[in-house]
N, C-alpha and C positions, 0 to 999 in steps of 0.2 A: 514498602518493598515487591519487587514486582509480581514473583509467585501468589502476591493476596488479591492482585488485579486482573493476571492472565493464566490459564491452562499452559506452561509451559511444557514442553518435552527432552527428551535427551538430546545433549549437544550435536548436530550436526558433525559426523565424522570430515576428517582433510579429505580423503578421499573422493568423496561425495561432491567436497567443493571444488576439487581441482577438476574434477570430469566436468561441471558446470562450465567454471572459468575456463576447461578447455572447447567446450560448445561454444560460448561466450567469445569467444579469439581473446581475451583476457581477463584482468582482475576482475571478479565481483566487487559493487561499492562497497568500501570499507565499512561503512557503520552499516552495512546489511550482514555480512560477516562478522562485526562484532554481534549481531543480534544472537546470529547463527553459533558462535561460539555458547552463546547463555543458552537459547535452547532450538535447535532444530524446530522453527516453525514454531506459533504460538498462539493464542484466542481469547476472547473476553466470552461476556455471554452474549454471543451473537450479532454483534454490531460492528466486529475487529477480528479479523486475520489476517498473523504475519506467516506468507509463505514458505513452505520450508525451502530446505535449496535443492532437493531433487525434484529436476522440472520448471525450474522457477526460470531458468535460461529459454525454456519452450516453451513456457505462458507468455512470455515476454513476446515472441515469435508469433505468438497463437491470435496475441490482439495487436498486435501488429503496433507496438509501442514506439519503434526506432522511427517508422515512417509519419505516425500523427502527431509522435509529440517527439522529437531529437530531444538528446539531454535527459531523458527520465527513465527509472528503470521502477517496474512494477516490483511491489515487494509484498502487497495482498490485494484482500478485498475488506470494503467495510459496508456499516450496514445490513448487515446481516438478509443478505436475499435481493437488497435490492439495485443490486448491480454497479457498485461506483468501484474503482480502481482506485487502491493507495498506492502514490507515487515516488518514489526519491528522486527529488533537482538532485542533479548530477553536480552543478554549479552552486547553486544557494547552500546546498545541501539540505535544506528544509524536506517535511512532509508533506503532500498532496494531496487532494481527493479529488475525483472525473467521473461522471457517470460509464459507463464502460462504450456504452452506442455512442458516447457522446465523442470524447478521449479529444478536446482542445484547450488549447488555453484558455483562453475568455472563458472558458466555464468552470477553469482549474480555483477549487478553495482552499485554502491551509488548513488541515488533519484538525478537527476541535479538538478542546479538551473534551475527554468523555463523559466529564464530570455539569459538562453542558449539555440542557438537551430542552423540546418543547414540550409544551404541556402533555402531548401525546406519546411523549418517551423517545423520540427523533433526536438524533443529535443535531444542532443546529449551529450558522455559521455564516459568518459573512463570505462573498468572494472576493476576490482581489482584487479582477477586476471592476467588477461593477459598483461592489458595497452591497448586492441583495443579498438579503438573510434567505437562506434554503435549509431545507428540508428535505429526507431521504425522498418524500412522494416528490418531489420539484426535480428531479433530477436528468428526467426525461423532456425532447422534446417534439 
């Protein structure tokens, strides 16, 4: 059950979603809206936070997601303070993670299964582009 793994909040109000969609200039990604209908943002024990509806469009603008990664929409933060963005690919509908200071497709990785972690507890995954295994500590250049 989702609530056993994540801290949930009240569902997002339709008026907040509509306000964000007006600012975005169209519908928010369907998968993200479906999450908002379960909980207006959610988080686990420090290494994953899904953004609530209010301010999500501004957050995407602040990090210039469309300028650096057209076709992606930031829906959260990963790795508890390591500066990673959780992004929804608007084409393949999969979830990716990338360092917020990097924001390029070569550095992206599919979001790992939260149960997979390194010996020191940081999530581990393989980069889609290079196959390189990375942990949180290696995201900066």
